[in-house]
Kinemage of the C-alpha trace (Angstrom):
@kinemage 1
@onewidth
@group {chain A} dominant
@subgroup {mainchain}
@vectorlist {calphas} color= white
{ca met a 1} P -131.999 124.530 -42.771
{ca lys a 2} L -129.583 126.573 -44.926
{ca ile a 3} L -127.013 125.410 -47.445
{ca ile a 4} L -123.852 127.474 -47.910
{ca val a 5} L -121.923 126.803 -51.178
{ca pro a 6} L -118.418 128.350 -51.496
{ca met a 7} L -117.622 128.315 -55.247
{ca ala a 8} L -115.536 131.386 -55.999
{ca gly a 9} L -112.641 129.459 -57.598
{ca arg a 10} L -112.557 129.216 -61.388
{ca gly a 11} L -111.286 125.639 -61.502
{ca ser a 12} L -107.899 125.856 -63.231
{ca arg a 13} L -107.512 122.060 -63.394
{ca leu a 14} L -110.607 121.802 -65.558
{ca arg a 15} L -109.367 124.258 -68.191
{ca pro a 16} L -110.126 124.949 -71.033
{ca his a 17} L -113.733 124.240 -69.969
{ca thr a 18} L -113.622 126.787 -67.135
{ca leu a 19} L -112.238 129.639 -69.194
{ca thr a 20} L -115.751 130.772 -70.051
{ca ile a 21} L -117.820 129.413 -67.147
{ca pro a 22} L -116.970 128.603 -63.492
{ca lys a 23} L -116.413 124.913 -62.742
{ca pro a 24} L -119.556 124.432 -60.627
{ca leu a 25} L -121.680 125.367 -63.658
{ca val a 26} L -120.091 122.778 -65.948
{ca pro a 27} L -122.865 120.292 -66.835
{ca val a 28} L -122.876 116.682 -65.687
{ca ala a 29} L -125.618 114.551 -67.171
{ca gly a 30} L -127.411 117.683 -68.323
{ca lys a 31} L -127.280 119.704 -65.086
{ca pro a 32} L -124.622 121.987 -63.629
{ca ile a 33} L -122.462 120.337 -60.977
{ca val a 34} L -123.634 122.758 -58.302
{ca gln a 35} L -127.288 122.090 -59.079
{ca arg a 36} L -126.820 118.346 -58.686
{ca leu a 37} L -124.921 118.949 -55.463
{ca val a 38} L -127.619 121.030 -53.747
{ca glu a 39} L -130.341 118.703 -55.011
{ca asp a 40} L -128.579 115.720 -53.437
{ca ile a 41} L -128.011 117.559 -50.147
{ca thr a 42} L -131.663 118.618 -50.050
{ca lys a 43} L -132.679 114.938 -50.372
{ca val a 44} L -130.699 113.893 -47.297
{ca cys a 45} L -131.456 116.932 -45.118
{ca gly a 46} L -134.714 115.465 -43.826
{ca glu a 47} L -136.235 118.927 -43.428
{ca lys a 48} L -137.065 121.952 -45.588
{ca val a 49} L -134.190 123.996 -46.966
{ca asp a 50} L -135.075 127.666 -46.538
{ca glu a 51} L -132.058 129.302 -48.160
{ca ile a 52} L -129.164 128.393 -50.441
{ca ala a 53} L -126.315 130.904 -50.345
{ca phe a 54} L -123.693 130.845 -53.130
{ca ile a 55} L -120.294 132.452 -52.578
{ca ile a 56} L -118.908 133.410 -55.960
{ca gly a 57} L -116.300 135.507 -57.727
{ca asp a 58} L -116.964 137.958 -60.529
{ca phe a 59} L -119.005 135.506 -62.573
{ca gly a 60} L -121.446 137.951 -64.161
{ca glu a 61} L -125.122 138.766 -63.850
{ca gln a 62} L -126.382 135.764 -65.794
{ca val a 63} L -124.537 133.269 -63.595
{ca glu a 64} L -126.061 134.945 -60.511
{ca lys a 65} L -129.547 134.685 -61.998
{ca asp a 66} L -128.972 131.016 -62.847
{ca leu a 67} L -127.853 130.228 -59.294
{ca val a 68} L -130.838 131.960 -57.746
{ca ala a 69} L -133.038 129.973 -60.114
{ca val a 70} L -131.437 126.713 -58.914
{ca ala a 71} L -132.312 127.618 -55.283
{ca glu a 72} L -135.844 128.712 -56.167
{ca gly a 73} L -136.370 125.463 -58.072
{ca leu a 74} L -135.849 123.673 -54.746
{ca gly a 75} L -138.259 125.939 -52.923
{ca ala a 76} L -135.522 127.958 -51.239
{ca lys a 77} L -134.375 131.565 -51.248
{ca gly a 78} L -131.259 132.084 -53.364
{ca ser a 79} L -128.610 134.423 -51.972
{ca ile a 80} L -125.401 135.635 -53.620
{ca tyr a 81} L -122.214 136.577 -51.757
{ca tyr a 82} L -118.776 137.468 -53.132
{ca gln a 83} L -115.270 136.348 -52.264
{ca glu a 84} L -113.046 138.922 -53.961
{ca glu a 85} L -109.751 137.387 -52.836
{ca ala a 86} L -108.845 133.690 -52.367
{ca leu a 87} L -107.949 133.672 -48.681
{ca gly a 88} L -108.891 130.113 -47.731
{ca thr a 89} L -111.928 127.984 -46.913
{ca ala a 90} L -112.757 129.669 -43.614
{ca his a 91} L -112.642 133.107 -45.253
{ca ala a 92} L -114.867 131.887 -48.109
{ca ile a 93} L -117.575 130.608 -45.764
{ca leu a 94} L -117.474 133.794 -43.661
{ca cys a 95} L -118.269 135.822 -46.753
{ca ala a 96} L -121.816 134.483 -46.276
{ca lys a 97} L -121.919 135.494 -42.592
{ca asp a 98} L -125.347 137.059 -42.894
{ca ser a 99} L -126.723 133.604 -43.694
{ca leu a 100} L -124.779 131.694 -41.006
{ca glu a 101} L -127.503 131.071 -38.469
{ca gly a 102} L -129.519 128.064 -37.364
{ca asn a 103} L -128.944 124.667 -38.945
{ca val a 104} L -126.354 124.985 -41.732
{ca val a 105} L -124.818 122.646 -44.317
{ca val a 106} L -121.584 123.881 -45.922
{ca ala a 107} L -120.803 122.198 -49.246
{ca phe a 108} L -117.862 122.993 -51.488
{ca ala a 109} L -119.019 122.846 -55.074
{ca asp a 110} L -116.493 120.519 -56.688
{ca thr a 111} L -117.799 117.173 -55.547
{ca leu a 112} L -120.867 114.971 -55.935
{ca phe a 113} L -121.928 112.036 -53.814
{ca arg a 114} L -124.398 109.212 -53.252
{ca ala a 115} L -125.741 108.492 -49.810
{ca asp a 116} L -128.640 106.561 -48.315
{ca phe a 117} L -128.874 108.231 -44.883
{ca thr a 118} L -130.947 111.164 -43.618
{ca leu a 119} L -129.017 113.905 -41.818
{ca asp a 120} L -129.580 113.985 -38.052
{ca ala a 121} L -130.381 117.643 -37.397
{ca asp a 122} L -129.985 117.103 -33.634
{ca ala a 123} L -126.277 116.278 -34.032
{ca glu a 124} L -123.870 119.050 -33.005
{ca gly a 125} L -121.908 118.631 -36.186
{ca ile a 126} L -121.386 116.157 -39.005
{ca ile a 127} L -118.407 115.905 -41.356
{ca trp a 128} L -119.064 113.789 -44.409
{ca val a 129} L -116.339 111.321 -45.241
{ca asn a 130} L -115.605 108.537 -47.694
{ca gln a 131} L -113.380 105.518 -47.253
{ca ile a 132} L -110.551 105.601 -49.826
{ca asp a 133} L -107.520 103.471 -50.689
{ca asp a 134} L -104.918 106.246 -50.641
{ca pro a 135} L -105.645 108.973 -48.076
{ca ser a 136} L -102.285 110.746 -48.400
{ca ala a 137} L -103.657 113.455 -50.713
{ca phe a 138} L -106.651 114.342 -48.530
{ca gly a 139} L -107.632 115.602 -45.150
{ca val a 140} L -108.812 112.676 -43.022
{ca val a 141} L -110.505 112.113 -39.673
{ca lys a 142} L -109.857 109.683 -36.831
{ca leu a 143} L -112.732 108.222 -34.791
{ca asn a 144} L -113.027 106.877 -31.261
{ca asp a 145} L -115.012 103.857 -30.110
{ca glu a 146} L -118.157 106.013 -29.889
{ca asn a 147} L -117.904 106.987 -33.575
{ca ile a 148} L -116.979 110.590 -32.693
{ca ile a 149} L -114.202 112.421 -34.557
{ca thr a 150} L -111.113 112.858 -32.394
{ca asp a 151} L -108.573 114.254 -34.897
{ca phe a 152} L -108.336 116.065 -38.181
{ca val a 153} L -105.183 115.191 -40.140
{ca glu a 154} L -104.282 117.027 -43.365
{ca lys a 155} L -102.622 114.864 -46.042
{ca pro a 156} L -101.025 112.326 -43.683
{ca thr a 157} L -97.619 111.022 -44.725
{ca glu a 158} L -98.170 107.908 -42.590
{ca phe a 159} L -101.429 106.023 -42.306
{ca val a 160} L -103.708 107.344 -39.569
{ca ser a 161} L -107.114 106.857 -41.196
{ca asp a 162} L -108.730 106.058 -44.546
{ca leu a 163} L -111.769 108.311 -43.981
{ca ala a 164} L -111.280 111.298 -46.298
{ca ile a 165} L -113.168 114.539 -45.776
{ca ile a 166} L -115.202 115.185 -48.934
{ca gly a 167} L -115.989 118.851 -48.375
{ca ile a 168} L -119.560 118.705 -46.965
{ca tyr a 169} L -120.257 119.709 -43.341
{ca tyr a 170} L -123.273 120.141 -41.083
{ca phe a 171} L -123.430 122.539 -38.116
{ca lys a 172} L -126.370 122.694 -35.750
{ca asp a 173} L -125.497 126.261 -34.760
{ca gly a 174} L -124.508 128.537 -37.649
{ca asp a 175} L -123.829 131.487 -35.325
{ca tyr a 176} L -121.315 129.397 -33.399
{ca leu a 177} L -119.534 128.525 -36.615
{ca lys a 178} L -119.554 132.172 -37.706
{ca asn a 179} L -117.936 133.254 -34.424
{ca glu a 180} L -115.187 130.633 -34.738
{ca leu a 181} L -114.445 131.679 -38.303
{ca gln a 182} L -114.335 135.339 -37.289
{ca tyr a 183} L -111.911 134.459 -34.493
{ca leu a 184} L -109.458 133.105 -37.058
{ca ile a 185} L -109.703 136.324 -39.099
{ca asp a 186} L -109.451 138.619 -36.121
{ca asn a 187} L -106.390 136.850 -34.756
{ca asn a 188} L -104.781 136.216 -38.156
{ca ile a 189} L -104.610 132.442 -37.625
{ca thr a 190} L -103.551 131.060 -41.011
{ca asp a 191} L -102.064 127.950 -42.550
{ca lys a 192} L -99.768 128.673 -45.515
{ca gly a 193} L -101.211 132.165 -45.711
{ca glu a 194} L -104.840 131.171 -45.774
{ca phe a 195} L -107.657 130.935 -43.214
{ca gln a 196} L -108.712 127.266 -43.023
{ca leu a 197} L -111.986 125.722 -41.902
{ca thr a 198} L -110.099 122.834 -40.264
{ca asp a 199} L -108.614 125.276 -37.741
{ca ala a 200} L -112.115 126.374 -36.741
{ca leu a 201} L -113.240 122.735 -36.504
{ca glu a 202} L -110.305 121.955 -34.226
{ca asn a 203} L -111.135 124.864 -31.931
{ca met a 204} L -114.771 123.843 -31.800
{ca lys a 205} L -113.763 120.241 -30.983
{ca lys a 206} L -111.498 121.459 -28.134
{ca lys a 207} L -114.442 123.372 -26.695
{ca gly a 208} L -116.483 120.179 -26.577
{ca thr a 209} L -118.330 120.091 -29.893
{ca lys a 210} L -118.866 116.485 -30.961
{ca phe a 211} L -118.482 115.888 -34.668
{ca ala a 212} L -119.814 112.647 -36.090
{ca pro a 213} L -118.907 111.236 -39.544
{ca gly a 214} L -121.509 111.161 -42.277
{ca lys a 215} L -120.427 108.303 -44.526
{ca val a 216} L -121.382 108.353 -48.199
{ca asn a 217} L -121.682 105.379 -50.563
{ca glu a 218} L -119.810 107.016 -53.396
{ca trp a 219} L -117.770 110.183 -53.770
{ca leu a 220} L -117.379 111.710 -57.220
{ca asp a 221} L -114.761 114.266 -58.080
{ca cys a 222} L -115.033 116.937 -60.794
{ca gly a 223} L -111.506 118.253 -60.467
{ca asn a 224} L -110.281 117.684 -64.021
{ca tyr a 225} L -111.852 116.655 -67.294
{ca lys a 226} L -111.213 112.914 -66.961
{ca ala a 227} L -112.696 112.858 -63.451
{ca thr a 228} L -115.687 114.876 -64.677
{ca val a 229} L -116.293 112.482 -67.569
{ca tyr a 230} L -116.227 109.583 -65.116
{ca thr a 231} L -118.627 111.418 -62.813
{ca asn a 232} L -120.933 111.957 -65.783
{ca gln a 233} L -120.862 108.202 -66.418
{ca arg a 234} L -121.751 107.392 -62.804
{ca val a 235} L -124.539 109.964 -62.601
{ca leu a 236} L -126.083 108.649 -65.833
{ca glu a 237} L -126.119 105.205 -64.223
{ca phe a 238} L -127.782 106.621 -61.102
{ca ile a 239} L -130.590 108.278 -63.072
{ca lys a 240} L -130.943 105.808 -65.921
{ca asp a 241} L -134.551 105.032 -64.983
{ca glu a 242} L -135.507 108.661 -65.522
{ca ser a 243} L -136.455 110.118 -68.923
{ca ile a 244} L -133.241 111.878 -69.975
{ca val a 245} L -133.590 111.978 -73.773
{ca asp a 246} L -135.560 115.053 -74.833
{ca gly a 247} L -138.505 114.422 -77.104
{ca ser a 248} L -137.229 117.016 -79.621
{ca leu a 249} L -134.378 114.730 -80.691
{ca lys a 250} L -134.060 114.324 -84.468
{ca ser a 251} L -132.435 110.945 -85.052
{ca glu a 252} L -131.811 109.495 -88.508
{ca asp a 253} L -130.122 106.141 -89.164
{ca ser a 254} L -128.589 106.290 -85.696
{ca val a 255} L -128.385 104.147 -82.581
{ca ile a 256} L -128.562 105.517 -79.036
{ca ile a 257} L -127.064 103.157 -76.433
{ca glu a 258} L -128.436 104.125 -73.038
{ca pro a 259} L -127.913 105.580 -70.561
{ca cys a 260} L -127.417 108.935 -72.243
{ca phe a 261} L -128.562 112.485 -71.687
{ca ile a 262} L -129.697 114.344 -74.802
{ca gly a 263} L -130.859 117.938 -74.499
{ca lys a 264} L -133.333 119.950 -76.573
{ca asn a 265} L -133.134 120.317 -80.359
{ca val a 266} L -130.312 117.855 -80.906
{ca glu a 267} L -129.815 116.312 -84.327
{ca ile a 268} L -128.036 112.974 -84.767
{ca lys a 269} L -127.521 111.427 -88.201
{ca asn a 270} L -125.845 108.151 -89.211
{ca ser a 271} L -124.117 107.792 -85.807
{ca ile a 272} L -123.737 105.518 -82.809
{ca ile a 273} L -124.002 107.367 -79.499
{ca gly a 274} L -123.396 105.882 -76.093
{ca pro a 275} L -123.331 104.521 -73.601
{ca his a 276} L -122.649 107.315 -71.041
{ca val a 277} L -122.815 110.283 -73.408
{ca ser a 278} L -124.301 113.670 -72.399
{ca ile a 279} L -125.202 116.048 -75.258
{ca gly a 280} L -126.208 119.670 -74.731
{ca glu a 281} L -128.994 121.459 -76.605
{ca asn a 282} L -128.749 122.551 -80.253
{ca thr a 283} L -125.868 120.171 -80.996
{ca val a 284} L -125.531 118.359 -84.337
{ca ile a 285} L -123.692 115.046 -84.721
{ca lys a 286} L -123.190 113.307 -88.085
{ca asn a 287} L -121.360 110.163 -89.206
{ca ser a 288} L -119.729 109.619 -85.798
{ca val a 289} L -119.238 107.015 -83.059
{ca ile a 290} L -119.057 108.471 -79.549
{ca ser a 291} L -119.087 106.905 -76.093
{ca asn a 292} L -118.436 107.958 -72.471
{ca ser a 293} L -118.180 111.683 -73.205
{ca ile a 294} L -119.646 115.092 -72.404
{ca ile a 295} L -120.616 117.291 -75.328
{ca gln a 296} L -121.951 120.730 -74.437
{ca thr a 297} L -124.298 123.053 -76.318
{ca asn a 298} L -124.403 124.390 -79.888
{ca thr a 299} L -121.601 122.102 -81.050
{ca phe a 300} L -121.124 120.479 -84.476
{ca ile a 301} L -119.402 117.084 -84.696
{ca arg a 302} L -118.931 115.110 -87.892
{ca ser a 303} L -116.945 112.096 -89.062
{ca ala a 304} L -115.545 111.611 -85.560
{ca asn a 305} L -114.787 108.535 -83.479
{ca phe a 306} L -113.944 109.230 -79.847
{ca lys a 307} L -114.579 108.243 -76.252
{ca asn a 308} L -113.654 109.486 -72.717
{ca ser a 309} L -113.755 113.048 -73.991
{ca met a 310} L -115.184 116.448 -73.101
{ca ile a 311} L -116.230 118.917 -75.801
{ca gly a 312} L -117.204 122.500 -74.958
{ca asn a 313} L -119.907 124.876 -76.202
{ca his a 314} L -119.962 126.157 -79.809
{ca ala a 315} L -117.137 123.801 -80.778
{ca asn a 316} L -116.571 122.333 -84.251
{ca val a 317} L -114.979 118.877 -84.327
{ca lys a 318} L -114.140 116.741 -87.328
{ca gly a 319} L -111.840 113.732 -87.466
{ca lys a 320} L -111.063 110.588 -85.557
{ca val a 321} L -109.756 111.154 -82.068
{ca lys a 322} L -109.577 108.575 -79.302
{ca glu a 323} L -109.789 110.973 -76.369
{ca tyr a 324} L -110.108 114.750 -76.392
{ca ser a 325} L -110.679 117.805 -74.261
{ca val a 326} L -111.916 120.650 -76.448
{ca gly a 327} L -112.855 124.031 -75.039
{ca asp a 328} L -115.601 126.450 -76.043
{ca tyr a 329} L -115.485 127.888 -79.590
{ca asn a 330} L -112.527 125.690 -80.617
{ca glu a 331} L -112.303 123.946 -83.979
{ca ile a 332} L -110.688 120.576 -84.618
{ca asp a 333} L -110.413 119.474 -88.255
């Protein structure tokens, strides 16, 4: 089994937090989004994952090393491919064509999920979906009586289905997928100037490929900072039985309301932290009350009172704010 992760986009909706790091490496409950994604996929694969291929932009050598380490931590080979120009989802996946063989899961790295099923590797194809209240902003699928996908509908203006495609796909034959993606490129088949995976899926369906839905219990978005803070809250709830407060914590006259994630070498003094707060390593917090927030590494916070916020790396925050989104190296006084 191989996992292909297109993640070349920088994540403009999550700025300023993606000005210094790509969105999939933004931490949620102490781990980068992409790491949690591939860990969750590995759990439902039902068989060993041999390779995880990441399709990135010009993110730098350290990011590449970190991604390879994520794969190796799951017992898989880590491969790096590059998408130098944003030409659509089909083009992005095809950038990893040398890894498109055998059983393949394609997962776009801006979403997390919870599921209690094991992937059926004998299925021809699986498209993971989630039932939502308003499907008009998403691609959706229609099913027949045999629970097979009959139609793909992009952002329907009238109701056709409430099963939204969440951006995770399984293909039994990676070479078949590769050929269908290449067909789009060779014949310049585009939608709004981009090569789209849904066009390849439609062609495969017309040739007889049967796609089944893989339904998840919960779908978590990381598109903007408020959505990411909510995702952090939900993930902390999922893992609350694990030990997620590092033993190096220096706490003085403070209360930690779990669940929280607290990284290495954090100092908290005269403060109330939690619930649902993630704090990166080497951060200092004094005389503050903080809940439902993400605070990244090497940050100094004092005399603050906030919630539903996201604070970047190396930031310096002082003062009472109700909700805030503060990027790396910024100072609020």
